[in-house]
C-alpha positions in Angstrom: 10.9 1.6 2.3 8.6 3.0 5.0 11.2 5.5 6.2 8.4 8.0 6.6 6.9 5.8 9.4 9.9 7.0 11.5 8.2 9.4 13.9 10.7 12.2 13.2 9.8 12.0 9.5 6.1 11.4 9.7 5.0 15.0 10.5 7.0 16.7 7.6 5.8 13.9 5.3 2.2 14.4 6.1 2.5 18.2 6.1 3.9 18.0 2.6 1.0 15.8 1.5 -1.5 18.3 2.9 0.4 21.2 1.2 0.2 19.5 -2.1 -3.3 18.0 -1.5 -2.1 14.5 -2.2 -2.7 11.4 -0.1 0.1 10.2 2.1 0.7 6.5 2.9 -0.5 6.6 6.5 -1.8 3.4 8.1 -4.2 3.5 11.0 -2.8 0.4 12.7 0.9 0.6 11.8 3.0 -0.4 14.7 4.4 3.0 15.5 6.8 2.4 18.3 8.3 4.4 21.1 7.1 7.1 23.4 5.3 9.0 20.5 3.0 6.1 19.6 -0.1 7.5 21.5 0.6 11.0 20.1 0.8 9.6 16.6 -2.5 7.8 17.0 -4.0 11.2 17.9 -2.4 12.8 14.9 -3.9 10.2 12.6 -7.4 10.9 13.8 -6.8 14.6 13.2 -5.4 14.0 9.7 -8.4 11.9 8.9 -10.8 14.6 10.2 -9.0 17.1 7.9 -9.6 14.8 4.8 -6.5 12.6 4.6 -7.3 9.1 3.5 -6.0 6.7 6.2 -5.3 3.1 5.3 -6.8 0.4 7.5 -4.2 -2.0 6.5 -1.0 -2.2 4.4 -0.2 -5.6 2.9 1.8 -7.0 0.1 3.4 -10.0 -1.4 6.6 -11.0 0.4 9.6 -12.0 -1.6 9.8 -15.3 0.4 6.7 -16.6 -1.5 7.8 -18.9 -4.3 7.6 -17.4 -7.8 5.2 -20.1 -8.9 2.8 -19.5 -6.0 2.4 -15.7 -6.5 -1.2 -15.8 -7.9 -2.3 -18.3 -5.3 -0.7 -16.3 -2.5 -2.2 -13.0 -3.8 -5.7 -14.7 -4.0 -5.3 -15.8 -0.4 -4.4 -12.2 0.7 -7.4 -10.8 -1.1 -9.7 -13.4 0.4 -8.6 -12.6 3.9 -8.8 -8.8 3.7 -10.8 -7.0 6.4 -13.3 -4.4 5.3 -11.8 -0.9 4.9 -9.2 0.9 2.8 -6.2 -1.3 2.1 -2.9 -0.4 0.5 -1.8 -3.5 -1.4 1.9 -3.1 -2.2 3.2 -4.9 -5.2 6.8 -4.7 -6.5 5.9 -5.6 -10.0 8.5 -5.0 -12.7 9.3 -6.2 -16.3 12.3 -8.3 -16.7 15.1 -6.1 -18.0 18.9 -6.1 -17.8 18.6 -2.9 -15.6 16.2 -4.6 -13.2 18.5 -7.6 -12.9 21.5 -5.3 -12.2 19.8 -3.2 -9.4 17.4 -5.6 -7.7 18.7 -8.9 -6.2 15.0 -9.9 -5.8 14.2 -9.3 -9.4 12.7 -12.8 -10.0 10.0 -12.0 -7.4 9.3 -8.6 -9.0 8.9 -10.2 -12.4 6.7 -12.9 -10.9 4.5 -10.2 -9.2 4.2 -8.4 -12.6 3.0 -11.7 -14.2 0.7 -12.5 -11.3 -1.0 -9.1 -11.3 -1.4 -9.1 -15.0 -3.0 -12.5 -15.0 -6.6 -13.1 -16.0 -6.9 -15.6 -13.1 -6.1 -13.1 -10.4 -8.1 -10.3 -12.1 -11.2 -12.6 -12.3 -10.7 -13.7 -8.7 -10.6 -10.1 -7.4 -13.7 -9.2 -9.4 -15.5 -12.2 -8.0 -14.7 -11.2 -4.4 -16.4 -7.9 -4.9 -13.3 -5.9 -3.9 -13.2 -2.5 -5.5 -9.7 -1.8 -6.8 -8.8 1.9 -6.9 -5.7 4.0 -7.3 -4.3 7.0 -5.6 -6.1 9.3 -8.1 -9.4 8.4 -6.5 -8.0 9.0 -3.1 -6.5 12.3 -4.2 -9.8 13.5 -5.7 -11.7 12.5 -2.5 -9.2 14.3 -0.4 -9.3 17.4 -2.4 -13.1 17.4 -2.3 -12.9 17.5 1.5 -10.1 20.1 1.8 
């Protein structure tokens, strides 16, 4: 839940990512707060120079969006993306008794699963020209630079 964006946790988190040669979820324009914010911005530039993929933006579908509007809302988010590397967070899950027991927002997670499995959204993303990739592509690019 973004605990790693806490400045005290960010350095060990990124150090572990470099040690294992896997991408960390680090955003270029995250609102890092406090007196360390300028220093963090400098670290991000250094990490990127060393080969860490840095996300230009992190977005996702908020649980406040109605379940019926998940596809439309996701289409809108994709339509308004700025160029660059985006981490699109989706809390997709299949409807199970376990999910209902542990996640009070389970209807939204099930709706996200349905929306992101839909042909309508898949076709829309393809038509926008957005290239959907996963962490494996980022990992391989990072390892090639290390």
